[in-house]
C-alpha positions as CSV (number, residue, x, y, z in Angstrom):
1,X,16.6,6.0,-14.4
2,X,15.0,3.9,-11.6
3,X,14.7,0.1,-11.4
4,X,11.2,-1.2,-12.1
5,X,11.0,-3.5,-9.0
6,X,10.2,-3.5,-5.3
7,X,12.1,-1.4,-3.0
8,X,12.8,-1.5,0.9
9,X,12.9,2.3,1.0
10,X,9.6,3.8,2.0
11,X,8.9,6.3,-0.9
12,X,5.2,5.7,-0.5
13,X,4.7,6.6,3.2
14,X,3.7,3.1,4.0
15,X,5.1,3.0,7.5
16,X,1.7,2.8,9.2
17,X,0.7,-0.1,6.9
18,X,4.0,-1.9,7.6
19,X,3.5,-1.4,11.5
20,X,0.0,-2.8,11.5
21,X,1.1,-5.9,9.5
22,X,4.1,-6.6,11.9
23,X,1.8,-6.0,14.9
24,X,-0.7,-8.7,13.7
25,X,2.2,-11.1,12.9
26,X,3.8,-10.7,16.4
27,X,0.5,-11.0,18.3
28,X,0.4,-14.4,19.9
29,X,-3.4,-14.1,20.5
30,X,-4.0,-13.7,16.7
31,X,-1.7,-16.7,15.7
32,X,-2.1,-18.4,13.3
33,X,-2.9,-15.5,11.0
34,X,-3.6,-14.8,7.3
35,X,-3.1,-11.2,6.1
36,X,-4.1,-9.9,2.6
37,X,-2.2,-7.0,1.2
38,X,-4.6,-5.9,-1.5
39,X,-4.0,-3.2,-4.1
40,X,-3.9,-2.6,-7.9
41,X,-1.0,-3.8,-10.0
42,X,2.0,-1.5,-9.3
43,X,0.5,-0.1,-6.3
44,X,3.4,-1.1,-4.0
45,X,2.4,-4.5,-2.6
46,X,5.8,-6.0,-3.2
47,X,7.6,-3.1,-1.7
48,X,5.4,-3.1,1.4
49,X,6.2,-6.9,1.8
50,X,10.0,-6.2,1.4
51,X,9.8,-3.5,4.2
52,X,8.1,-6.0,6.5
53,X,10.6,-8.7,5.7
54,X,13.5,-6.4,6.5
55,X,12.3,-5.5,9.8
56,X,11.2,-9.0,10.8
57,X,14.6,-10.5,9.9
58,X,16.2,-8.6,12.7
59,X,14.6,-11.1,15.0
60,X,16.4,-14.5,14.9
61,X,13.3,-16.4,16.2
62,X,11.2,-15.3,13.2
63,X,11.8,-17.1,9.9
64,X,10.5,-15.2,6.8
65,X,9.9,-17.3,3.7
66,X,8.9,-16.0,0.2
67,X,6.9,-17.8,-2.4
68,X,6.2,-16.8,-5.9
69,X,3.4,-18.9,-7.4
70,X,3.9,-17.2,-10.9
71,X,7.5,-18.8,-11.1
72,X,6.1,-22.2,-10.7
73,X,3.2,-21.9,-13.0
74,X,3.0,-24.5,-15.7
75,X,5.9,-26.5,-14.2
76,X,4.6,-28.0,-10.9
77,X,1.4,-28.4,-9.0
78,X,1.1,-25.1,-7.1
79,X,0.0,-26.6,-3.7
80,X,2.8,-29.0,-3.4
81,X,5.3,-26.5,-4.8
82,X,4.3,-24.2,-2.0
83,X,4.7,-26.9,0.5
84,X,8.0,-28.0,-0.9
85,X,9.4,-24.4,-1.1
86,X,8.6,-23.9,2.5
87,X,10.3,-27.1,3.6
88,X,13.3,-26.2,1.3
89,X,13.8,-22.8,3.0
90,X,13.3,-24.2,6.5
91,X,16.1,-26.7,5.7
92,X,18.3,-24.2,4.2
93,X,18.0,-21.4,6.7
94,X,18.0,-23.4,10.0
95,X,20.9,-25.4,11.3
96,X,19.2,-28.8,11.8
97,X,19.8,-31.8,14.0
98,X,19.3,-35.3,12.7
99,X,15.9,-35.3,14.4
100,X,14.8,-32.3,12.6
101,X,16.2,-33.6,9.3
102,X,14.1,-36.8,9.8
103,X,11.1,-34.7,10.4
104,X,11.6,-32.7,7.2
105,X,12.2,-35.9,5.3
106,X,8.9,-37.3,6.5
107,X,7.1,-34.1,5.4
108,X,8.8,-34.3,2.0
109,X,7.3,-37.8,1.6
110,X,3.9,-36.5,2.4
111,X,4.4,-33.8,-0.2
112,X,5.4,-36.5,-2.8
113,X,2.1,-38.4,-2.0
114,X,0.0,-35.3,-2.5
115,X,2.0,-34.5,-5.7
116,X,1.3,-38.0,-7.0
117,X,-2.5,-37.8,-6.2
118,X,-2.6,-34.5,-8.2
119,X,-0.5,-36.1,-11.0
120,X,-2.8,-39.1,-11.2
121,X,-5.9,-36.8,-11.5
122,X,-4.1,-34.7,-14.2
123,X,-3.5,-37.8,-16.3
124,X,-7.0,-39.1,-15.9
125,X,-6.4,-42.0,-13.6
126,X,-9.6,-42.9,-11.8
127,X,-8.2,-43.6,-8.3
128,X,-11.6,-44.5,-7.0
129,X,-11.6,-47.6,-9.1
130,X,-8.6,-48.8,-7.0
131,X,-10.1,-48.3,-3.5
132,X,-10.1,-44.5,-3.4
133,X,-7.4,-41.9,-3.0
134,X,-6.2,-43.5,0.1
135,X,-4.5,-46.2,-1.8
136,X,-1.6,-43.9,-2.6
137,X,-0.9,-43.0,1.0
138,X,2.3,-45.1,1.2
139,X,3.4,-44.5,-2.4
140,X,6.1,-41.9,-3.3
141,X,6.9,-40.5,-6.6
142,X,10.2,-42.4,-6.5
143,X,8.5,-45.8,-5.9
144,X,6.2,-45.2,-9.0
145,X,9.2,-44.2,-11.1
146,X,11.0,-47.4,-10.0
147,X,8.1,-49.4,-11.2
148,X,8.0,-47.6,-14.5
149,X,11.6,-48.3,-15.0
150,X,11.1,-52.0,-14.3
151,X,8.3,-52.2,-16.9
152,X,9.9,-50.2,-19.4
153,X,8.6,-47.2,-21.2
154,X,5.3,-48.7,-22.5
155,X,3.4,-48.3,-19.1
156,X,-0.3,-48.3,-19.7
157,X,-3.1,-46.8,-17.6
158,X,-4.0,-50.4,-16.4
159,X,-0.4,-50.9,-15.3
160,X,-0.5,-47.7,-13.2
161,X,-3.8,-48.8,-11.6
162,X,-2.3,-52.2,-10.7
163,X,0.7,-50.5,-9.1
164,X,-1.7,-48.3,-7.1
165,X,-3.8,-51.5,-6.1
166,X,-0.7,-53.0,-4.8
167,X,-0.3,-50.3,-2.3
168,X,-1.7,-50.2,1.1
169,X,-5.5,-49.6,0.6
170,X,-6.3,-48.9,4.2
171,X,-4.7,-45.4,4.7
172,X,-6.7,-42.4,3.7
173,X,-5.5,-39.3,2.0
174,X,-7.3,-37.1,4.6
175,X,-5.2,-38.9,7.3
176,X,-2.1,-38.0,5.4
177,X,-3.2,-34.3,5.3
178,X,-3.9,-34.4,9.0
179,X,-0.6,-36.0,9.8
180,X,1.1,-33.3,7.6
181,X,-0.5,-30.6,9.5
182,X,0.5,-32.1,12.9
183,X,4.0,-32.9,11.8
184,X,4.5,-29.5,10.5
185,X,3.6,-27.8,13.9
186,X,6.0,-30.2,15.6
187,X,8.7,-29.3,13.1
188,X,8.3,-25.6,14.0
189,X,8.7,-26.5,17.7
190,X,11.8,-28.5,17.1
191,X,13.5,-25.8,15.0
192,X,12.8,-23.1,17.8
193,X,11.0,-21.0,15.2
194,X,8.8,-18.8,17.3
195,X,7.0,-17.4,14.2
196,X,7.1,-18.7,10.7
197,X,6.0,-15.9,8.2
198,X,5.3,-16.9,4.6
199,X,5.0,-14.1,2.1
200,X,3.1,-15.0,-1.1
201,X,3.6,-12.5,-3.8
202,X,2.6,-12.1,-7.5
203,X,-0.6,-14.1,-7.0
204,X,-2.6,-11.7,-9.3
205,X,-0.2,-12.6,-12.2
206,X,-1.2,-16.1,-12.1
207,X,-4.0,-17.9,-13.9
208,X,-7.2,-18.7,-12.0
209,X,-6.3,-22.3,-11.3
210,X,-3.0,-21.3,-9.7
211,X,-4.5,-18.7,-7.5
212,X,-7.0,-21.2,-6.2
213,X,-4.3,-23.9,-5.7
214,X,-2.2,-21.4,-3.7
215,X,-5.2,-20.4,-1.4
216,X,-6.0,-24.1,-0.9
217,X,-2.5,-24.8,0.0
218,X,-2.8,-22.2,2.9
219,X,-6.2,-23.4,3.9
220,X,-5.8,-27.2,3.9
221,X,-2.2,-27.6,4.9
222,X,-0.3,-24.7,6.3
223,X,-2.6,-23.1,8.8
224,X,-0.4,-24.2,11.7
225,X,0.2,-22.6,15.1
226,X,2.7,-19.8,15.1
227,X,2.5,-19.3,11.4
228,X,1.4,-16.2,9.4
229,X,0.6,-16.0,5.8
230,X,0.8,-12.7,3.9
231,X,-0.7,-12.7,0.5
232,X,-0.1,-9.8,-1.9
233,X,-2.6,-9.6,-4.7
234,X,-5.2,-7.4,-6.6
235,X,-8.3,-8.5,-4.6
236,X,-10.5,-8.1,-7.7
237,X,-8.3,-10.6,-9.7
238,X,-8.5,-13.1,-6.9
239,X,-12.3,-12.8,-6.7
240,X,-12.6,-13.1,-10.5
241,X,-10.5,-16.3,-10.3
242,X,-12.8,-17.8,-7.8
243,X,-15.9,-17.0,-9.8
244,X,-14.3,-18.7,-12.8
245,X,-13.4,-21.8,-10.8
246,X,-17.0,-22.1,-9.4
247,X,-19.3,-20.8,-12.3
248,X,-22.2,-22.9,-11.2
249,X,-22.3,-21.2,-7.7
250,X,-21.8,-17.8,-9.3
251,X,-25.0,-18.4,-11.4
252,X,-27.0,-18.6,-8.2
253,X,-26.1,-14.9,-7.6
254,X,-24.0,-15.8,-4.5
255,X,-21.0,-13.6,-3.7
256,X,-18.8,-16.7,-3.9
257,X,-15.6,-14.8,-4.7
258,X,-15.9,-12.4,-1.9
259,X,-17.1,-15.1,0.7
260,X,-14.4,-17.5,-0.2
261,X,-11.7,-14.9,0.1
262,X,-13.0,-13.7,3.6
263,X,-12.7,-17.2,4.8
264,X,-9.1,-17.5,3.7
265,X,-8.0,-13.8,4.7
266,X,-8.6,-12.9,8.3
267,X,-7.0,-9.4,8.1
268,X,-7.3,-7.5,4.8
269,X,-5.2,-4.5,4.4
270,X,-5.9,-2.4,1.3
271,X,-3.3,-0.1,-0.2
272,X,-5.1,3.2,-1.0
273,X,-4.7,5.0,-4.3
274,X,-2.1,7.7,-4.0
275,X,-3.4,11.3,-3.7
276,X,-2.0,14.2,-5.6
277,X,0.1,15.1,-2.6
278,X,1.3,11.6,-2.2
279,X,2.2,11.4,-5.9
280,X,4.2,14.6,-5.5
281,X,5.9,13.2,-2.4
282,X,6.7,9.9,-4.4
283,X,8.2,11.7,-7.4
284,X,10.3,13.9,-5.1
285,X,11.7,10.9,-3.2
286,X,12.7,9.3,-6.6
287,X,14.5,12.4,-7.7
288,X,16.1,12.9,-4.2
289,X,17.5,9.3,-4.4
290,X,18.8,10.0,-8.0
291,X,20.2,13.5,-7.5
292,X,21.5,13.6,-3.9
293,X,24.3,11.7,-2.2
294,X,23.3,8.8,0.2
295,X,24.0,11.0,3.3
296,X,22.0,13.9,1.9
297,X,19.1,11.5,0.9
298,X,19.0,9.9,4.3
299,X,19.0,13.4,5.9
300,X,16.1,14.6,3.9
301,X,14.2,11.4,4.3
302,X,14.5,11.6,8.1
303,X,13.5,15.2,8.1
304,X,10.4,14.5,5.9
305,X,9.3,11.6,8.0
306,X,9.7,13.5,11.3
307,X,7.8,16.5,9.8
308,X,4.9,14.3,8.7
309,X,4.2,12.8,12.1
310,X,1.4,13.8,14.4
311,X,-0.6,17.0,13.9
312,X,1.7,18.2,11.0
313,X,0.7,15.2,8.7
314,X,-2.4,16.7,7.0
315,X,-0.8,20.1,6.4
316,X,2.7,19.0,5.5
317,X,4.0,20.1,2.1
318,X,7.6,19.9,0.8
319,X,8.7,23.4,-0.5
320,X,12.1,25.0,-1.4
321,X,11.9,27.0,1.7
322,X,11.6,23.8,3.8
323,X,14.7,22.3,2.3
324,X,16.6,25.6,2.5
325,X,15.9,25.7,6.3
326,X,17.4,22.2,6.5
327,X,20.3,22.4,4.2
328,X,21.0,25.0,1.5
329,X,23.0,22.7,-0.8
330,X,20.2,20.2,-0.8
331,X,17.6,22.8,-1.5
332,X,19.7,24.1,-4.6
333,X,20.1,20.6,-5.9
334,X,16.4,19.8,-5.5
335,X,14.8,23.0,-6.8
336,X,14.1,21.7,-10.4
337,X,12.7,18.3,-8.9
338,X,10.3,20.2,-6.6
339,X,9.0,22.3,-9.6
340,X,8.6,19.2,-11.7
341,X,6.9,17.1,-9.0
342,X,4.3,19.9,-8.6
343,X,3.8,20.1,-12.3
344,X,3.3,16.4,-12.8
345,X,1.6,15.2,-9.7
346,X,-2.0,16.6,-10.5
347,X,-2.0,14.9,-13.8
348,X,-0.4,11.6,-13.0
349,X,-2.5,11.2,-9.8
350,X,-5.5,11.4,-11.9
351,X,-4.5,10.0,-15.3
352,X,-2.6,7.0,-13.8
353,X,-4.9,6.3,-10.9
354,X,-2.1,7.4,-8.5
355,X,-0.3,4.2,-9.4
356,X,3.4,4.2,-8.3
357,X,4.7,1.9,-10.9
358,X,3.1,3.7,-13.8
359,X,4.4,7.0,-12.4
360,X,7.9,5.5,-12.3
361,X,7.6,4.3,-15.8
362,X,6.6,7.8,-17.0
363,X,9.7,9.2,-15.3
364,X,11.9,6.6,-16.8
365,X,10.6,7.5,-20.3
366,X,11.3,11.2,-19.5
367,X,14.8,10.3,-18.2
368,X,15.6,8.2,-21.3
369,X,14.6,11.1,-23.7
370,X,16.7,13.5,-21.7
371,X,19.7,11.0,-22.2
372,X,18.9,10.7,-25.9
373,X,19.0,14.5,-26.2
374,X,22.3,14.6,-24.3
375,X,23.8,12.0,-26.7
376,X,22.7,14.1,-29.6
377,X,24.0,17.3,-28.0
378,X,20.6,18.9,-28.1
379,X,19.5,21.2,-25.3
380,X,16.0,20.5,-24.0
381,X,14.1,21.7,-20.9
382,X,13.0,18.9,-18.7
383,X,9.8,20.6,-17.7
384,X,8.8,21.3,-21.4
385,X,9.6,17.7,-22.1
386,X,7.4,16.5,-19.3
387,X,4.5,18.7,-20.5
388,X,4.7,17.3,-24.0
389,X,4.8,13.9,-22.7
390,X,1.6,14.3,-20.6
391,X,-0.2,15.1,-23.8
392,X,1.5,12.1,-25.5
393,X,0.4,9.7,-22.7
394,X,-3.1,11.0,-22.1
395,X,-4.3,12.5,-25.3
396,X,-2.4,10.6,-28.0
397,X,-4.6,11.8,-30.9
398,X,-4.3,15.5,-29.9
399,X,-0.5,14.8,-29.5
400,X,-0.3,13.6,-33.1
401,X,-2.4,16.7,-34.2
402,X,0.1,19.1,-32.5
403,X,3.0,17.2,-33.9
404,X,1.8,17.8,-37.4
405,X,1.2,21.5,-36.8
406,X,4.4,22.3,-35.0
407,X,6.4,20.5,-37.8
408,X,4.6,22.7,-40.4
409,X,5.2,25.8,-38.4
410,X,8.9,24.9,-37.7
411,X,8.4,24.2,-34.0
412,X,6.4,27.3,-33.1
413,X,2.7,26.7,-33.8
414,X,0.6,29.9,-33.7
415,X,-2.4,28.2,-32.3
416,X,-0.6,27.3,-29.1
417,X,0.3,31.0,-28.5
418,X,-3.2,32.1,-29.3
419,X,-4.7,29.5,-26.8
420,X,-2.2,30.5,-24.2
421,X,-3.4,34.1,-24.6
422,X,-7.2,32.8,-24.7
423,X,-7.5,34.4,-28.1
424,X,-9.8,31.7,-29.5
425,X,-11.1,33.8,-32.4
426,X,-7.4,33.7,-33.8
427,X,-7.1,29.9,-33.5
428,X,-7.3,28.1,-36.9
429,X,-6.4,24.4,-36.6
430,X,-7.1,23.6,-33.0
431,X,-10.6,25.2,-32.4
432,X,-12.0,21.9,-31.1
433,X,-9.5,22.0,-28.2
434,X,-11.7,24.6,-26.6
435,X,-14.3,21.8,-25.7
436,X,-11.9,19.7,-23.6
437,X,-11.3,21.0,-20.0
438,X,-8.3,18.7,-19.6
439,X,-6.6,20.3,-22.7
440,X,-7.4,23.8,-21.6
441,X,-5.8,23.1,-18.1
442,X,-2.8,21.4,-19.7
443,X,-2.2,24.4,-22.0
444,X,-2.6,27.1,-19.3
445,X,-0.3,25.4,-16.7
446,X,3.3,26.3,-16.6
447,X,5.7,26.1,-18.4
448,X,4.3,28.0,-21.5
449,X,5.1,26.4,-24.8
450,X,4.9,29.2,-27.1
451,X,8.3,30.5,-26.1
452,X,10.0,27.4,-27.2
453,X,11.0,25.5,-30.4
454,X,9.0,22.3,-30.0
455,X,10.9,20.4,-32.7
456,X,13.5,18.7,-30.4
457,X,10.7,17.5,-28.0
458,X,8.8,15.7,-30.9
459,X,11.9,14.5,-32.5
460,X,12.5,12.1,-29.6
461,X,8.9,10.9,-29.7
462,X,8.7,10.0,-33.3
463,X,7.4,6.5,-32.6
464,X,4.3,7.9,-31.0
465,X,3.7,10.2,-33.9
466,X,4.2,7.6,-36.6
467,X,2.4,4.6,-35.0
468,X,-0.8,4.1,-32.9
469,X,0.8,3.5,-29.6
470,X,-1.0,3.2,-26.2
471,X,1.7,4.3,-23.8
472,X,-0.4,3.7,-20.6
473,X,0.0,0.0,-19.6
474,X,-3.3,-1.9,-20.1
475,X,-3.9,-2.9,-16.4
476,X,-7.7,-2.9,-16.2
477,X,-9.6,-4.6,-13.4
478,X,-11.7,-7.7,-14.6
479,X,-14.9,-5.7,-14.9
480,X,-13.3,-3.0,-17.0
481,X,-11.6,-5.7,-19.1
482,X,-14.9,-7.6,-19.7
483,X,-16.4,-4.3,-20.9
484,X,-13.5,-3.7,-23.3
485,X,-13.8,-7.3,-24.7
486,X,-17.5,-6.9,-25.4
487,X,-16.9,-3.6,-27.1
488,X,-14.2,-5.0,-29.2
489,X,-16.3,-7.9,-30.3
490,X,-19.0,-5.5,-31.6
491,X,-22.6,-6.4,-32.1
492,X,-25.5,-4.4,-30.6
493,X,-26.3,-6.8,-27.8
494,X,-22.8,-7.0,-26.4
495,X,-22.3,-3.4,-26.9
496,X,-25.4,-2.4,-24.9
497,X,-24.5,-4.9,-22.3
498,X,-21.0,-3.4,-21.9
499,X,-22.3,0.2,-21.8
500,X,-25.0,-0.5,-19.3
501,X,-22.5,-2.4,-17.1
502,X,-20.1,0.5,-17.2
503,X,-22.9,2.9,-16.0
504,X,-23.3,0.6,-13.0
505,X,-19.6,0.8,-12.1
506,X,-17.4,3.7,-10.9
507,X,-14.8,3.6,-13.7
508,X,-12.0,6.0,-13.3
509,X,-11.0,8.5,-16.1
510,X,-8.0,6.3,-16.6
511,X,-10.1,3.2,-17.3
512,X,-12.4,5.1,-19.6
513,X,-9.6,6.5,-21.7
514,X,-7.8,3.3,-21.8
515,X,-10.8,1.4,-23.1
516,X,-11.3,4.1,-25.8
517,X,-7.7,4.1,-26.9
518,X,-7.8,0.3,-27.3
519,X,-10.9,0.4,-29.4
520,X,-9.4,3.2,-31.6
521,X,-6.2,1.2,-32.0
522,X,-8.1,-1.9,-33.0
523,X,-10.4,0.0,-35.3
524,X,-7.6,1.9,-37.2
525,X,-5.4,-1.1,-37.5
526,X,-7.9,-3.4,-39.3
527,X,-7.4,-3.7,-43.0
528,X,-11.2,-3.3,-43.5
529,X,-12.9,-0.8,-41.3
530,X,-15.5,-2.6,-39.1
531,X,-18.8,-0.8,-38.7
532,X,-19.8,-2.6,-35.5
533,X,-16.4,-1.6,-33.9
534,X,-17.0,1.9,-35.2
535,X,-20.4,2.0,-33.4
536,X,-18.6,0.8,-30.3
537,X,-16.1,3.6,-30.6
538,X,-18.6,6.3,-31.0
539,X,-21.1,5.1,-28.4
540,X,-18.4,4.7,-25.9
541,X,-16.8,8.0,-26.8
542,X,-20.2,9.8,-26.5
543,X,-21.0,8.6,-23.0
544,X,-18.3,10.5,-21.2
545,X,-17.4,14.1,-21.7
546,X,-13.7,13.5,-21.1
547,X,-13.6,11.2,-24.2
548,X,-15.4,13.6,-26.7
549,X,-12.4,15.3,-28.1
550,X,-10.4,12.1,-28.4
551,X,-13.3,10.5,-30.4
552,X,-13.5,13.6,-32.6
553,X,-9.7,13.3,-33.3
554,X,-10.3,9.7,-34.4
555,X,-12.9,10.9,-37.0
556,X,-10.2,13.5,-38.2
557,X,-7.8,10.6,-38.9
558,X,-10.2,8.6,-41.0
559,X,-9.6,8.1,-44.6
560,X,-13.1,8.8,-46.0
561,X,-12.3,6.9,-49.1
562,X,-12.5,3.7,-47.0
563,X,-16.0,4.5,-45.7
564,X,-19.4,3.5,-47.0
565,X,-22.8,5.0,-46.3
566,X,-23.4,2.8,-43.2
567,X,-20.8,4.9,-41.2
568,X,-22.7,8.1,-41.6
569,X,-25.8,7.5,-39.2
570,X,-23.5,6.5,-36.2
571,X,-21.6,9.8,-36.7
572,X,-24.9,11.8,-36.7
573,X,-25.9,10.0,-33.4
574,X,-22.5,10.9,-31.9
575,X,-23.1,14.6,-32.9
576,X,-26.6,14.6,-31.3
577,X,-25.3,12.9,-28.1
578,X,-22.3,15.2,-27.7
579,X,-23.7,18.5,-29.2
580,X,-20.4,19.0,-31.1
581,X,-22.3,20.1,-34.1
582,X,-19.9,22.6,-35.8
583,X,-16.8,20.5,-35.1
584,X,-18.3,17.2,-36.6
585,X,-19.8,19.0,-39.6
586,X,-16.4,20.6,-40.3
587,X,-14.9,17.1,-40.6
588,X,-17.7,15.1,-42.3
589,X,-19.2,17.5,-44.9
590,X,-15.9,17.9,-47.0
591,X,-16.0,14.1,-47.3
592,X,-18.8,14.4,-49.8
593,X,-16.4,15.9,-52.4
594,X,-13.9,13.3,-51.8
595,X,-16.0,10.1,-51.7
596,X,-19.1,10.5,-54.0
597,X,-20.8,7.4,-52.7
598,X,-21.2,9.3,-49.4
599,X,-22.5,12.5,-50.9
600,X,-26.3,11.8,-50.7
601,X,-26.1,10.4,-47.1
602,X,-23.9,13.3,-45.9
603,X,-26.4,15.8,-47.4
604,X,-29.2,14.0,-45.8
605,X,-27.8,13.8,-42.3
606,X,-25.6,17.0,-42.2
607,X,-26.7,19.3,-44.9
608,X,-24.4,20.8,-47.6
609,X,-21.1,22.6,-47.2
610,X,-21.5,26.5,-47.1
C-alpha cells in the first residue's frame, strides 16, 4: 500500500508549478512576496510544497520554515504561535552570535506582549479603561505571572486592570508592531539569511478564526524584506472563512472574501484538476514505485520526464511498447499496472474529480482486499476486483443490488451475461440499468464479469453490502456543503433555495452523487422516515440524469410498511420529472397489496397492477 501523506517525488507532473514558485521566491525584484498554492483537499498542495523545500534547501543562504496552524488550533493564539514558531526555527537552524541571540530575545518579548494583548481580550479585560492597548507595551507574560503569584490564586479582573495601569502608559501597541517589523528585518540581515521562506500548510483544515489569524500574522508582522510566504489552502475555504468573519460586509454584496485574499496573496498558483491522462500517469507511478526496484523506478521516471518535455508533451502516452523499448524486464513487471491504470483512470478522473489523494485511497482499499484474499488463500483477479470496487464506490445501491443477485445465482448472475451481450429482452432483475449510461459503460468495459465467479469479490466487501456506507470522502466545497445542509434540514423554502443555488453553480458529478448519497444515508438511517427529507431526496435525484437510477434504487430499498399516503405524491412527481414510468410503477404498485393504507393513493396516482 501507499502512505497517505505528502511526497517529494513528482508523481503529479508538478515540475512546472514547482519551478515557477521557486522563480518567484528567488527573484529579488519580487521580494517580499506572498504565494498562494490553491487546490482542493488532496490535490497535492503539501507535496508541491515539499518539492519546493527540497530544492531550496540545497542553498545555504535560504532558510525554509514550515508552520502548520492546525496543530496549534485551540492551544495558542495563532498569530503569536506563527511568530514564535518562526523565531524558534531561526534560532534552532542558524548558529547564532550573542548579538543575534539578544535580537531574538527582544523579538520574543514583543511576541509575549502581543500574546498578552490577545489573552486580555479573550478574557474580557477592557484595556481601553486602563489607557488603551499601549499600557501593556512593557509588560511580558512572565511579569503578569509574577504578579499573580504574589497576590495568590484569587486574582480578580480589577487586580489585573491595576497591574496593567501600573505599566508604562505612554507606549503604543502599534509602535511595538512597527518595532517588531523593523527588528525582524535586522535579524535577517545579522543572520546572513539571504531569503527566508515560510511555508504555511493545512490552512483549509483550520476553523475560520484560525485562518484569519494566520493571514493577519503575515499581513501585519512578517512582510519583511527578503521573505516569502507560501500558503497552501483550498481557496474556497479561505474565502468562506473571511465571509464568516465579516458577515456585515458580506451582506452589502461585496466580494469581501475574494478582495481580502487578493490583498494578502500576490501570486496565486492554482493546482488544476487531474485529467484522465494525468490520473493514468499518477496511478502508473504509484505502481512503478511499488513493483519496481529503486534503480528501475528512477530509470523509468527519468525516461517518462524526458519523453514528456517539449513537443512530445501533448501526445505522450505510456504503453507497454514504450517500456519494452526502454527495458524488457521493466515492461514485463509493469504490464498489469498499465492495463489497470487504463481501466481505472477514466472513472476515477471523473468520479473523484481527478483528486490524487482519493485515487490513492481507492488503490489502498484495492490493495488491502488483495492481501485479505492472499491471507485467505483465495485467488482473485486484480482487474475484476477493481471493476467491482468502481461500482461499490460510485453506485453503492446498484452494488448492493448486484450483491444480492450474485449471491442467489452462486456468483454467476445471468443478467450480467445478458447485459454484456446487449440482450436486454432476457434481463429480468436489472432492466432499470439500461437507463444509466454510466452503468452501461461500466458493464461493457473490460474485463467482462460473466466469465468469473463473483462471490470472492463480494465476500471482501461485506461491510458495504450490509451497511449504508459512503466510501467517497465527503470533501465538498463550501457552496456544495451549504446545499447539502439545506436539503438535509428539509422544508420547502430551504429545499427550493438549495436546488436553485445548485442550478447557478457548476457542480461536478462527484458533488451531485455525494450529496445524494448523504441524503439517502440520513433518510434510511432515521427510525421514522421523514417526509420532508424524502422530498429533498426525490427532487435532488430528479434534477440530474446521472442520479436517476441511484434514486430509483433507493425506492427499491424502502419497506413500504413504514410509509403513509403522504409519500405517494412525491414519487409520482419524480416519475413525471424523470419519465421512468414503467420502472417506478413496477416498484410502487405492488406496495398496495402489502400496505393496505396506501392502496387508494397508489391506485389514484399510478393505476392498478395488471
